[in-house]
N, C-alpha and C positions, 0 to 999 in steps of 0.2 A: 414812335407809335403814339405819343400823347397828342400829336397833331391829328391823328385819325380819330382819337377819342373825342376831341373837341368837335370834329366834323360830325361824329355820330350824335352828339348831344345837341348841336345848334343848327345843323343843316336840315331843313325840313323840306322834303320833296314829296308832298302829299300827292296821291294819285286818285283823288276824287272819292275817298272812302266817306261813308255817311256816319259822322260822329254825333253822339247824343248831346254833346256840349260844344260850344264854339271854341275856336282856336285860342282866343284870349284867355279863357278859363284854363285850357290845357297848358298854355305857356306859363300861367301863374303857378299851377301845380308843379310844373317842371322846375320853375325857379325856386319854389319852396323846398323841394326835396333834392335839388341839384347836387348839393354838396355830398349828400349821402350816396346818391347814384354814382357820382364821380369817384368817390372813395371805393365804392364797390367795384366799379369797372376797372379802376387802377389796379385793384388787387388781382385782376385776371392775369396781369403780367404778360403783356404782348411779347416781350422779349423772350419769355419762357416758351411762348407759342412758337416763335422762330427757332429756338433751340430744339424744340420737339420735332419740328419739321425737318431741320437739318439732320438730326440724329436718325430719323426714319429714312431720310434719303440716303444717308451713309450706309445703312443696313441693307436697303433694297437695291442699290445700284452697285454692280460690280465694275468699278472703274478705278484705275490707279489714282486718278486725280481726286476721287472721293474717299479713297481708303483712309487717308489722313487729311482731315479738313484743315488745310493751312489757312493762315489769316486772310490772304488775298481772296481765296475761294470763299471763305466764310463771309467776308464782307460783301462779295459779289452776290452771293445767294441772299444775304440779309437785305440788301438793297432791292433785289428782285422781289422778295416777299413784301417789303414795304410798298413797293410800286404796285404790286398786284392788289394789296389791300386798299390802297388809295384809289386805284382805278376801278374797283369793284362797285360800280354805281348801284347795281341791283342790291348788293349787300347793304349799302348805306340807305337806300330807299326803303328796303324791307324793315330795317331796324327802326328807322324814324317813324315810318307809317305804323308799325306795330306798337311802338312806345306810345304814340298818340292814341291809338285804339285802346291800349291797356289803361292809360290814364283816364280816358273818357269813361270806360267801363267802371273804373275804380270810383269815379265821381258819382256815377249813377247808383252804384252799389254801396257807396260810402265805405270803401275798403280802407283799412288802416294803412298809413304811409309806410310803416315798417314792412308790412306784408307786401305792399306794392313794390318796395325796393327789392325784396327777395325774389318776387316774381320777375321783375326786370332783370335781375342778375342771372337767374336761371335761363331766361329767354336769350339774353345776350351771349351767355356761355354756350348755349346750344347752337346758336348761329355761328359763333366763332369756331366751334368744333366742326360744324358742317363745312365752313369755308376752309378750315385747315385740311380736311380730307380732300376737298376739290383741288386745293392749291398743291398739295403733295402730289396728287396724280398728275396735275398739269406740269409741275416742275420735273417730275420723273420723266415724263414724255419729252419735255424740252431738253433735258440733260442727255437722255438716251439718244435723241435726234442729233445733238451736237457731237456725242461720242461716235455715233454711226457715221456722221459726216467726216469727222477726223479720221476714223479708220478707213473710210473710202478714199479720202485724199492720200493717205499713206499707201494704200494698196495701189492706187493709180500711179503714184510716184515710183513705187517699187517695180511696177510693170514697165514703166518707161526705162528704168535702168536695165532690167532684164532684156528688153527689146534691143537696147543698144548693144549689149553683149552678144545676144544671139545673132544679130545682124552682122556683126563685125569680127567675131572671135576667130573665124577661120581665115580671115584676111590678115590677121596678125601672126607672123611666122617667126621662128627662131632663126638666127644668123650665126653660122659657125665659121670661125677664122682659123685656117690651117697655116702653120709656118714650119720651116725647117728647124728641127731641134736635134742636134747631133746627127745631122744628115738624114733625119727621118721626118717625114711630114706628119705633124701632130696638130690636134685641135688645141690651140693655146688660149682662146677666149671665145665667149659667146655674147650675143646681144639679141635685140629684137628688131623687127622691121614690119612694114605694113604695105600690102598691095594697093596701089592707087590707079593701076591701068592694066588693061588686057588688050592684046591684039592677036586674034586667033588663039593659038596655044602658048603665046609668049606673055608672061606676066612681068610687070615692072614693080619693083619694091624699093621704097625709100627707107634708109636707115642712117645712122651716124657715120661720119667719116672715121671717127676713132674706133668704131666697131670693126671696120674692115682694113684698118691701116696695117701696112706691111704684110698683108696676106699673100700667100703663094697659091692658095686655093680657097674658094668660098662655096659654102653650101647653105641652102635654106632648109629649115627643119619644120616638117608638118606636125600636126597634132598627134598623129599616130606614130610619131618618132621616125617617120620616113625622111631620109636625107635626099635632097635633090641638088645637083650641081648648079651653080649660078656663076654668071660672069659680071665683072664690074664694068659698068658703062662709063662711070665717071665719079669723081669725088672732089670735094672742096673743103680744105682744112679750115678756112676762115669762117665758114658757115656751119662746119661740122655736119655736112650732109653728103650722102653717097647714094647712087642709084645702081641697083642690081637688076639683072634680067635672068629669068629661068623659064624653061619650057616644061609644060605639063599638060598631058592630054586628059584633063579632068577639070571640072568646074569648081572654081573657088570664088568667093565673093570679092568685090572690089570696093574699098572705102572711098568716100568722096571728101573733098576739102570744103570747109566753111570759110567765110570771110573773117579773118582774124581781127580786122579793124572794128568789128561789131562786138568783140568780147568785152564784157564788163566784169569788174571785181564783184565777187560773191556768187557768180554763176557756177553751176555744177560742172565739174570736170571728172572724167573717167579715164583711167589708164588701163591698158591691157598689155601684157608683156610676159617675159620669162625671167624674173629676178633670180639671181644666184644660180643660173643655169637652167637646163631643161627639166630638171626634177620638179620645178614649179611652173611649168609651161602654162601659158594662158592665164596667169593670175590677173584678177580684176581688183582694182582699188579705186576709191572715189574720194573726192574732196571738192574744194572750190578754188576759183581763180583768186589769188591773193594780191597780185600786182601786175601792172602793164608796163611794157617798155622799160624793163629793168636793164641797166647797163652793167654787164658782167665782164670783167677783165680776165683774159685767158693767158696763162703762161703755158704754152703748149708743150715745150720741152723741159719744163721745170728747171730753168736756169736762172730764175729770179727776175727775168725780164718779161714784161707784158708784150705778147706777140700781137694780139688784136683784142678788140672789144666787141662783144655780141649784144644785140638787143633782144631780150628774151621775155617770155611770159613767166611770172612767178606763180606757183600753186602749192597747195599743201597736200596733194595726193601722194600717198606712200609709193616711192620708187627706190630701187636699189640697183647695184651692179647687175646687169642683165636686162634691165628695163631700157637701157640706152637704145635709141633708135625706134622705140615703140611709140604708138600713137597716143595722143591725148584727145579724147572725144568730148563733144558737148552733149546735152541731153537729147539732141536729135540724132545722135549717132554719126555726126560729121567730125572730121579731123580738124581740131583747132590748133594743134601743135605737135611737134615731134620731141619727145623727152630726150634730153641730152646731158643733164647734170643735176647734182643736188649739193647743198651745203653739207660738209662733213666736219665742220668746226665742232669743238667740244662744247657741250651744253646747248647745241642747236638742233632742233627737230623740225621736220615737216617744212623745209624750205627747198622746193624743187623747181626746176626750170625746164622750159620747153621752147623750141624754135617756133615762132608764129607761123601759121599755115600759109599766110600770104608770102612770107619769105621763102618757105619751102617750095611753093609752086613756082616762084620766080627762078630759084636755083635749079630745081630738077629739070625744068625745061631747057636749061643750058647744058645740063650734064647728060641728058639722054643721047 
């Protein structure tokens, strides 16, 4: 702020005022009493002015970022205040013009230098207080605008997520695997699947091969807990994909596939499925794409021998048993992958995998 003080004392931006004495005489007086004026203005403590502005901002603005003024925010606001002070040309012009006028009047009235110094201090203090009020109002408006912009952006982002869910949630169904248990057909496992195609009243659903493996009967489960018989059109163990078909005289949405070659790390990913069974039917979780083209070795029969290697998308979206076969969507509500596994190693969290949509499209066209 001392830089500003020097500007106030030595930058003369006269605007054509009619002074009783010439500028040389005025400058001489300024030079004579400069040290006293300088000390007086220094005592105004511009840093305290900034502290006062920041404190009042903190009180007036209900914003979590302002509730506790952390060092980064304080520094940012301090710089903003300095910038506004230095850019306020009207303020500088007014002070310098008025100081010149006051000195000229002092010369004509033979005012004592000490009295002149006091008058100048009162004048500068008044101007600074006026500027402080204007600046506080401007800063509050600016910070409120930034806060409103941030809130709007968050609301828009939230709306995008909700739109993805509303658009696709009824296209994501439960899959029930029935097998013979003691000569009785029983539901032994559940998973998820997504409708990707409709022909008249026939719906086509993709899920994981391991979800339907060894099934004697398959059913898809709707949101209202309605079970509908389905048939297995085909399955492929190496890609862990399977295609089911079921008939329903009712409109259900159909999800579309995105081009998984365009996926980038860090982009939003949304999973919909039924983790841990149908009690949590249609659960929605969200995260980001963590990695691309991850090579995952699969020991399908758990005999200690790698049966095949899959090329998968890595993500940190929360998935659990029951999410298998469910879709992974992008922010546009398009399928970018089919969830099929997660890391269950001790001390490992949020490492999930999905089959890329381009692979899915290639395989299901063969399985139909």
